[in-house]
C-alpha positions in Angstrom: 87.1 100.2 113.9 89.9 97.6 113.9 89.3 96.9 110.2 89.5 100.6 109.4 92.8 100.8 111.2 94.3 97.8 109.5 93.3 99.0 106.0 94.9 102.4 106.8 98.2 100.7 107.8 98.2 98.8 104.5 97.6 101.8 102.3 100.4 104.2 102.6 99.9 107.8 101.4 103.5 108.3 100.4 104.8 105.5 98.2 107.9 106.9 96.5 111.0 109.0 97.0 109.6 111.7 94.6 106.3 111.9 96.6 108.2 112.2 99.8 110.3 115.0 98.4 107.3 116.9 97.1 105.5 116.6 100.5 108.5 117.7 102.4 108.9 120.7 100.1 105.3 121.7 100.7 105.6 121.0 104.4 108.7 123.2 104.8 107.1 126.1 103.0 103.7 126.0 104.7 103.1 123.5 107.4 105.8 123.4 110.0 104.0 125.9 112.2 100.8 124.0 111.8 102.5 120.9 113.1 103.8 122.7 116.1 100.5 124.4 116.8 98.7 121.1 116.6 101.0 119.6 119.2 100.2 122.6 121.5 96.5 122.2 120.9 96.7 118.4 121.6 98.6 119.1 124.9 95.9 121.7 125.9 93.1 119.2 125.2 94.9 116.4 127.1 94.9 118.6 130.2 97.8 116.6 131.7 100.4 118.8 133.3 102.7 115.8 133.8 103.2 115.7 130.0 104.6 119.2 130.0 107.0 118.2 132.8 108.0 115.0 130.9 108.6 117.0 127.7 110.9 119.3 129.6 112.7 116.3 131.1 113.1 114.3 127.9 116.7 115.4 127.1 117.7 114.1 130.6 115.7 110.9 130.2 117.4 110.1 126.9 120.7 110.1 128.8 119.4 107.4 131.1 117.3 105.3 128.7 117.2 104.2 125.1 114.6 105.9 123.0 113.0 102.6 122.2 112.5 102.0 125.9 110.9 105.4 126.4 108.5 104.8 123.5 107.6 101.2 124.5 104.9 102.2 127.1 106.5 99.6 129.4 109.1 101.8 131.1 108.5 102.6 134.8 109.8 106.0 135.8 109.3 107.3 139.3 106.5 109.9 139.5 105.3 109.3 135.9 102.7 107.2 134.3 104.0 104.8 131.6 101.5 106.0 129.0 102.6 109.6 129.7 106.2 108.7 129.2 105.3 107.2 125.8 103.1 110.1 124.7 105.8 112.6 125.7 108.3 110.6 123.7 106.1 110.5 120.6 105.6 114.3 120.7 109.2 115.0 121.4 110.2 112.9 118.4 107.7 114.6 116.1 109.1 118.0 117.2 112.7 116.9 116.6 111.9 115.4 113.2 110.2 118.7 112.1 113.2 120.6 113.5 115.9 118.5 111.8 114.4 117.6 108.4 114.4 121.0 106.8 118.1 121.7 107.0 119.1 118.1 106.4 117.0 117.9 103.3 118.5 121.0 101.8 122.1 120.1 102.9 122.3 116.3 103.0 125.8 116.0 104.5 126.3 112.5 105.8 128.8 113.9 108.3 126.2 116.2 109.9 125.5 114.8 113.4 121.9 115.7 113.1 121.6 112.7 110.7 122.6 110.4 113.5 119.8 111.9 115.7 117.2 111.7 113.0 118.0 108.1 112.1 118.1 107.2 115.8 114.5 108.2 115.9 113.6 106.4 112.7 115.3 103.2 113.9 113.6 103.4 117.3 110.0 103.2 116.1 108.5 102.0 112.9 106.5 104.6 110.9 103.3 102.6 111.0 103.5 102.2 114.8 104.3 105.9 115.2 101.2 106.9 113.3 99.1 104.3 115.2 100.3 105.5 118.6 99.5 109.1 117.6 96.0 108.0 116.6 95.5 106.3 120.0 96.5 109.6 121.7 94.0 111.5 119.6 91.3 108.9 120.4 91.9 109.5 124.1 90.8 113.1 123.4 88.1 112.8 120.8 86.6 109.4 121.7 85.8 106.5 119.4 82.2 107.7 118.6 83.5 111.1 117.3 86.3 109.4 115.3 84.0 106.9 113.7 81.5 109.7 112.7 84.4 111.7 111.3 85.6 108.7 109.2 82.1 108.2 107.8 81.8 111.9 106.9 85.1 112.1 105.1 84.5 108.9 103.1 81.7 110.8 101.2 83.4 114.1 101.2 84.3 115.8 97.9 87.8 117.2 97.9 87.0 120.9 97.4 87.1 124.0 99.6 83.2 124.1 99.9 83.0 120.6 101.3 85.9 121.3 103.7 84.2 124.5 105.0 80.9 122.5 105.4 82.7 119.9 107.5 84.3 122.6 109.7 80.9 124.1 110.4 79.2 120.8 111.2 78.3 121.1 114.9 79.1 117.4 115.4 82.5 117.7 113.9 83.8 121.2 114.7 84.9 120.5 118.3 87.9 118.4 117.2 88.2 119.1 113.5 91.6 120.9 114.0 93.0 117.8 115.8 91.8 115.5 113.0 93.4 117.8 110.4 96.6 117.8 112.4 96.6 114.0 112.6 96.3 113.8 108.8 99.2 116.3 108.4 101.4 114.5 111.0 100.8 111.2 109.2 101.7 112.6 105.8 104.8 114.3 107.3 105.9 111.1 109.0 105.5 108.9 106.0 107.5 111.4 103.9 110.3 111.6 106.5 110.6 107.9 106.9 110.6 107.4 103.1 113.0 110.2 102.3 115.6 109.7 105.1 115.6 105.9 105.0 117.2 106.2 101.5 120.9 105.7 101.2 122.9 109.0 101.4 124.2 108.7 97.8 120.7 108.3 96.3 119.4 111.1 98.5 122.0 113.5 97.1 120.9 112.7 93.6 117.3 113.6 94.3 117.9 116.9 96.1 
């Protein structure tokens, strides 16, 4: 499995500004609710009420700590597990990026303070690490056996509606198929956001 993870990190899905723009256009039209509903499903399957409490506390935690500390997994906070603090941070950041990117893409005003918040997130955690950490959270739900079976199945899957429907009906796959689809969506979204909003403001204006 380590080899699979390394190869995925090396092969980015979004490799250009134009691809990032296309994906974000599609995302803003169709997928924002899917991203949010996927976060809700993940929280339900994690069955960890402390995460809900930490998500509610996150604005206050950001006044006390740097985001990089909260995402490190090494920060000790009274009454909370370190892994829970990191997981809540990842999901909070994903929600904020989804919330900010629509308006900022359509109205790329460098003076908009939301740019500062968005870039604060991008500068606090690398895209590849963000995706890897989300994968680890998913693995804690689905398990490595399921994940490896899923990877084998999609390697030989034809990209058409019939094959996708067959995968969804597969009794070995259907239990967590929505989470795996969500992870793919989150990865595509994150790579697009990091590519698009890491571009200098002047160049961004020319591509909008």
